[in-house]
FIROVEX-355534 format. One record per residue (C-alpha): residue in three letters; x, z, y. Coordinates in steps of 0.5 Angstrom, whole numbers, padded with zeros to 4 digits, always signed. Layout:
N
AlaXZY
...
This chain:
459
Met+0000+0000+0000
Arg+0003-0002+0007
Pro+0003+0003+0013
Gln-0003+0003+0017
Asp-0002-0002+0022
Pro-0001+0000+0030
Pro-0007-0003+0034
Arg-0007-0009+0038
Asp-0009-0006+0044
Gly-0007+0001+0048
Pro-0001+0005+0048
Ala+0003+0001+0042
Ala+0002-0006+0044
Ala+0000-0005+0052
Gly+0005+0001+0054
Leu+0012-0003+0055
Pro+0014+0002+0061
Ala+0012+0008+0056
Leu+0016+0004+0051
Glu+0023+0004+0055
Thr+0022+0011+0057
Leu+0022+0013+0050
Lys+0028+0008+0049
Gln+0031+0012+0055
Arg+0030+0019+0051
Ala+0033+0016+0045
Cys+0039+0014+0049
Glu+0039+0022+0052
Ser+0039+0025+0045
Val+0044+0021+0043
Glu+0048+0023+0049
Leu+0046+0030+0048
Asn+0049+0031+0041
Ala+0055+0027+0043
Ala+0060+0032+0041
Arg+0057+0035+0035
Leu+0057+0028+0032
Gly+0064+0027+0034
Ala+0066+0033+0031
Leu+0062+0030+0025
Ser+0066+0024+0025
Arg+0073+0026+0026
Asp+0071+0032+0020
Ile+0070+0026+0015
Trp+0075+0021+0018
Ser+0081+0027+0017
Arg+0079+0029+0010
Pro+0079+0022+0006
Glu+0075+0021+0000
Leu+0075+0015-0005
Ala+0068+0012-0008
Tyr+0063+0017-0012
Gln+0068+0023-0010
Glu+0066+0024-0003
His+0064+0031-0004
Gln+0067+0034+0003
Ala+0063+0029+0006
His+0057+0030+0003
Asp+0058+0036+0005
Ala+0059+0035+0012
Met+0053+0031+0012
Thr+0048+0036+0009
Arg+0050+0042+0013
Phe+0050+0037+0019
Phe+0042+0035+0018
Ser+0040+0043+0015
Ser+0044+0046+0022
Gly+0039+0050+0026
Glu+0043+0048+0032
Leu+0040+0041+0032
Pro+0034+0040+0037
Gly+0027+0040+0035
Ala+0024+0041+0028
Ala+0028+0041+0022
Trp+0030+0036+0017
Ala+0028+0037+0010
Val+0035+0035+0007
Gln+0036+0034-0001
Pro+0043+0035-0003
Arg+0046+0031-0009
Tyr+0040+0026-0008
Lys+0040+0022-0015
Leu+0048+0021-0014
Gly+0053+0027-0014
Thr+0055+0025-0007
Ala+0049+0022-0004
Phe+0044+0026+0000
Arg+0037+0024+0003
Ala+0035+0027+0010
Glu+0027+0027+0012
Trp+0023+0028+0018
Gly+0016+0025+0020
Thr+0010+0025+0025
Ala+0003+0027+0024
Ala-0002+0022+0023
Pro-0006+0020+0030
Gln-0012+0024+0031
Gly-0017+0025+0038
Pro-0024+0022+0040
Gly-0022+0015+0039
Thr-0020+0017+0031
Ala-0025+0016+0025
Ala-0025+0021+0020
Pro-0020+0019+0015
Gln-0024+0016+0009
Gly-0020+0017+0002
Pro-0013+0018+0002
Ala-0009+0017+0008
Pro-0005+0011+0010
Arg+0002+0012+0008
Pro+0006+0012+0014
Leu+0012+0007+0017
Arg+0018+0009+0013
Leu+0024+0008+0017
Ala+0031+0009+0014
Phe+0039+0009+0017
Leu+0044+0009+0012
Cys+0051+0013+0012
Glu+0057+0011+0008
Tyr+0063+0016+0008
Asp+0068+0014+0003
Ala+0075+0011+0005
Leu+0080+0007+0002
Pro+0086+0009-0003
Gly+0093+0011+0001
Ile+0090+0008+0008
Gly+0084+0013+0008
His+0078+0011+0013
Ala+0081+0004+0015
Cys+0074+0001+0014
Gly+0071+0006+0019
His+0066+0009+0014
Asn+0067+0015+0018
Leu+0064+0012+0024
Ile+0058+0009+0020
Ala+0056+0016+0018
Glu+0056+0018+0025
Val+0051+0012+0028
Gly+0047+0013+0022
Ala+0046+0020+0024
Ala+0046+0019+0031
Ala+0040+0013+0031
Ala+0037+0018+0027
Leu+0037+0024+0032
Gly+0035+0019+0038
Leu+0029+0016+0034
Lys+0026+0022+0033
Ala+0028+0025+0039
Ala+0024+0020+0042
Leu+0018+0021+0038
Glu+0018+0029+0039
Ser+0018+0028+0046
Leu+0011+0023+0046
Pro+0005+0028+0049
Gln+0001+0026+0043
Pro+0003+0023+0036
Ala+0005+0016+0035
Pro-0001+0011+0034
Val+0002+0010+0027
Ala+0005+0016+0022
Val+0012+0015+0022
Gln+0017+0018+0017
Val+0025+0018+0019
Thr+0029+0018+0013
Val+0037+0018+0013
Leu+0040+0016+0006
Gly+0048+0019+0005
Thr+0050+0012+0001
Pro+0057+0013-0003
Ala+0062+0008-0006
Glu+0060+0002-0002
Glu+0068+0000-0002
Gln+0068+0001-0010
Gly+0062+0001-0015
Gly+0056+0000-0010
Gly+0053+0007-0009
Lys+0047+0003-0006
Ile+0046-0001-0012
Asp+0045+0006-0016
Leu+0041+0008-0011
Ile+0036+0002-0012
Asn+0036+0003-0019
Ala+0034+0010-0018
Gly+0028+0009-0014
Ala+0032+0011-0007
Phe+0029+0005-0003
Asp+0022+0005-0006
Gly+0017+0005-0001
Leu+0022+0004+0005
Asp+0019-0001+0010
Val+0026-0003+0015
Val+0033+0000+0014
Phe+0039+0000+0019
Met+0046+0001+0019
Ala+0052-0001+0023
His+0059-0003+0021
Pro+0066-0003+0025
Ser+0069-0009+0026
Gln+0073-0012+0032
Glu+0067-0016+0035
Asn+0060-0014+0036
Ala+0055-0018+0032
Ala+0047-0017+0030
Tyr+0049-0021+0024
Leu+0055-0023+0019
Pro+0055-0027+0013
Asp+0057-0022+0008
Val+0058-0026+0002
Ala+0056-0024-0005
Glu+0062-0021-0010
His+0063-0020-0017
Asp+0069-0016-0019
Val+0072-0018-0026
Thr+0078-0015-0031
Val+0082-0019-0035
Lys+0086-0016-0041
Tyr+0091-0021-0045
Tyr+0093-0017-0052
Gly+0099-0021-0055
Lys+0104-0018-0060
Ala+0111-0014-0059
Ser+0117-0017-0061
His+0124-0016-0059
Ala+0125-0022-0053
Ala+0132-0024-0055
Ala+0133-0022-0063
Tyr+0127-0025-0065
Pro+0122-0028-0060
Trp+0118-0033-0064
Glu+0115-0027-0068
Gly+0112-0024-0061
Val+0106-0027-0057
Asn+0107-0027-0050
Ala+0101-0023-0046
Leu+0105-0024-0039
Asp+0105-0031-0041
Ala+0097-0031-0041
Ala+0097-0027-0034
Val+0102-0032-0031
Leu+0098-0038-0034
Ala+0091-0035-0032
Tyr+0094-0034-0024
Asn+0097-0041-0024
Asn+0090-0044-0027
Leu+0087-0041-0021
Ser+0092-0044-0017
Val+0090-0050-0019
Leu+0083-0049-0019
Arg+0083-0048-0011
Gln+0084-0055-0010
Gln+0076-0056-0012
Met+0074-0050-0009
Lys+0069-0050-0004
Pro+0072-0048+0002
Thr+0067-0042+0003
Trp+0069-0039-0004
Arg+0074-0033-0005
Val+0078-0031-0011
His+0084-0026-0010
Gly+0087-0021-0015
Val+0093-0018-0017
Ile+0096-0017-0024
Lys+0096-0010-0025
Asn+0100-0009-0032
Gly+0105-0014-0033
Gly+0109-0011-0039
Val+0114-0005-0041
Lys+0121-0008-0041
Pro+0125-0014-0041
Asn+0127-0014-0048
Ile+0120-0013-0050
Ile+0115-0019-0051
Pro+0109-0016-0047
Ser+0103-0014-0052
Tyr+0099-0013-0047
Thr+0098-0015-0039
Glu+0092-0014-0034
Leu+0089-0017-0028
Glu+0084-0015-0023
Phe+0080-0021-0019
Tyr+0075-0021-0014
Leu+0070-0027-0014
Arg+0066-0029-0007
Ala+0061-0034-0005
Pro+0056-0035+0000
Ser+0050-0034-0005
Met+0049-0031-0012
Lys+0048-0038-0014
Asp+0055-0041-0012
Leu+0058-0034-0015
Ser+0055-0036-0022
Val+0059-0043-0021
Leu+0064-0040-0019
Thr+0065-0034-0024
Glu+0064-0039-0030
Lys+0070-0044-0027
Val+0075-0038-0026
Glu+0073-0035-0033
Asn+0074-0041-0036
Cys+0081-0041-0033
Phe+0082-0034-0037
Lys+0080-0036-0043
Ser+0085-0042-0043
Ala+0091-0038-0042
Ala+0089-0034-0048
Leu+0088-0041-0052
Ala+0094-0043-0049
Thr+0098-0037-0051
Gly+0095-0035-0058
Cys+0093-0028-0054
Lys+0086-0025-0055
Val+0083-0024-0048
Glu+0077-0019-0046
Ile+0073-0021-0040
Lys+0069-0016-0037
Gly+0066-0015-0030
Gly+0064-0009-0025
Glu+0058-0005-0026
Asn+0055-0008-0020
Asp+0055-0015-0017
Tyr+0054-0014-0009
Tyr+0049-0020-0007
Asn+0050-0024+0000
Val+0047-0020+0006
Leu+0040-0024+0008
Pro+0039-0025+0015
Asn+0033-0022+0019
Lys+0032-0025+0025
Ser+0027-0021+0028
Leu+0031-0015+0028
Gln+0037-0019+0029
Lys+0033-0021+0036
Ala+0031-0015+0038
Tyr+0038-0011+0036
Lys+0041-0016+0041
Glu+0036-0015+0047
Asn+0037-0008+0046
Gly+0044-0008+0046
Lys+0045-0012+0052
Lys+0041-0007+0056
Leu+0047-0002+0054
Gly+0052-0007+0056
Ile+0054-0010+0049
Glu+0057-0017+0049
Phe+0056-0021+0043
Ile+0059-0026+0040
Ser+0057-0033+0040
Glu+0052-0037+0035
Asp+0057-0041+0033
Ser+0062-0036+0031
Ile+0057-0033+0027
Leu+0055-0039+0024
Asn+0063-0040+0023
Ala+0065-0034+0020
Leu+0066-0032+0014
Ser+0066-0023+0012
Gly+0067-0019+0007
Ser+0062-0017+0002
Thr+0058-0010+0002
Asp+0053-0007-0003
Phe+0048-0007+0003
Gly+0047-0014+0001
Asn+0043-0012-0005
Val+0039-0007-0001
Thr+0037-0014+0004
Phe+0034-0016-0003
Val+0029-0010-0004
Val+0027-0008+0003
Pro+0028-0011+0010
Gly+0035-0009+0013
Leu+0039-0010+0019
His+0047-0009+0018
Pro+0050-0011+0026
Tyr+0058-0011+0027
Phe+0060-0007+0032
Tyr+0067-0007+0036
Ile+0071+0000+0037
Gly+0076-0001+0042
Ser+0081-0004+0038
Asp+0083-0011+0036
Ala+0087-0008+0029
Leu+0084-0011+0023
Asn+0079-0007+0018
His+0083-0005+0012
Thr+0090-0003+0016
Glu+0093+0003+0018
Gln+0092+0001+0025
Tyr+0084+0001+0024
Thr+0085+0007+0020
Glu+0088+0010+0027
Ala+0083+0007+0031
Ala+0077+0010+0027
Gly+0079+0016+0028
Ser+0080+0016+0036
Gln+0076+0018+0041
Asn+0076+0011+0044
Ala+0071+0009+0038
Gln+0066+0014+0040
Phe+0064+0011+0046
Tyr+0062+0005+0042
Ala+0060+0008+0036
Leu+0054+0012+0040
Arg+0053+0005+0044
Thr+0051+0002+0037
Ala+0047+0008+0035
Lys+0043+0007+0041
Ala+0041+0000+0040
Leu+0039+0002+0033
Ala+0035+0007+0035
Met+0031+0003+0041
Thr+0030-0003+0036
Ala+0027+0002+0031
Leu+0022+0004+0037
Asp+0020-0003+0038
Val+0019-0003+0030
Ile+0014+0002+0031
Phe+0011+0001+0038
Lys+0011-0007+0037
Pro+0005-0009+0031
Ser+0007-0016+0032
Leu+0015-0015+0031
Leu+0014-0011+0025
Glu+0009-0017+0022
Glu+0015-0022+0024
Val+0020-0017+0021
Arg+0016-0017+0014
Glu+0015-0025+0015
Asp+0022-0026+0016
Phe+0024-0022+0009
Arg+0019-0026+0005
Gln+0021-0033+0007
Val+0029-0031+0006
Lys+0027-0028-0001
Leu+0023-0034-0003
Lys+0029-0038-0001
Glu+0035-0034-0004
Asp+0030-0031-0010
Gly+0031-0038-0013
Gln+0038-0038-0013
Ile+0040-0031-0017
Asn+0043-0033-0023
Pro+0047-0027-0025
Val+0052-0027-0031
Glu+0049-0024-0036
Pro+0052-0017-0038
Asn+0056-0016-0044
Lys+0056-0024-0046
Glu+0060-0025-0052
Ser+0064-0032-0051
Asp+0067-0036-0057
Val+0071-0040-0053
Gly+0078-0039-0054
Ile+0081-0034-0058
Gly+0078-0027-0057
Ala+0072-0024-0054
Cys+0069-0024-0047
Ala+0065-0019-0044
Ser+0062-0021-0037
His+0058-0018-0032
């Protein structure tokens, strides 16, 4: 059942000056909480934790939303929500009442459910080089701003609203949002928001679909000098596979990406390696393209086994990351609000020609309409570098992070108080899903291959 639609006239549709006042109240709330939000971000930044191990970040976030120092009514906080380091915090408005409101017949219509997502996992060795501490801060700040604006209303909003904050671990490795989708955490949500640090401001960037694969070659050890002919060289298989992929690149589409490492190449030079291991990431703009690319890459791995006499095991990661689906109505509203705050966005041509990374937020956009803008943090450093780690923890980044949070809260208010926008968001979601659903053809899990020498298990 959809949430009750706001009326097409009255405060929700005609009260634009009042809506601007609410947006100003949301921005004021973000500023009011700037110090505690900055402290939260710094706490997460100073204690980086890897995927599914973000226990200190989880505790910091749940303490933040459980704190009696936050203004307004309390949040209902669920620690360790469906995952050991995920959480959920909720607050909601009452259903509209008044002289013009008829007595409810049957069950009350469910509220409009808006969610802000917080990431907080770090990278091995270099900490918060993707600025996930700022993602957590922006999600928390936007939720506080929206809540404060709704609490400032002299009477309930024309539709009941539930504001949810979801702590989503393991974006860098594993796909915590996919786990939460499968566990039902996104069921019933109407629109989700988050924002990611970058080198520029963009309402949307084409984050691509991604498939992890681990390849293991099994050979036979032997003395490399005395009787090498008795061995089966697993390192030869790994090198051949790597070179096969290099040859494949000539026939790869410009938008496809294949990159990886040899994680285990043997033990000693005088021992024919009996075991080697490679890890690769495959990326493409759509799940359809990713399926085609995956088949080509797996053939490169299998042929290397066949040529060397090794056995091969090909195993995909737990979760494929889907491409992020755009929602033009949300993006337009976000840009309009961001420009009011002084945000300068990159051009549409730059977006069309851009290639970004991959995120499990893509999977979210296949189940609920979502907005995933990128924001400048005051540094030209590139993500996943030590310089970006430093920038993400700097005081300079705070202005940009909080400005982004304000724009998200303002956009959420548009969704609530502009009925036509909510309808457009839903229609955009429906149309882009119709286009994309026909393209999804994931590789079958645990598919056994009879090509080449050994068995191949692929996600």
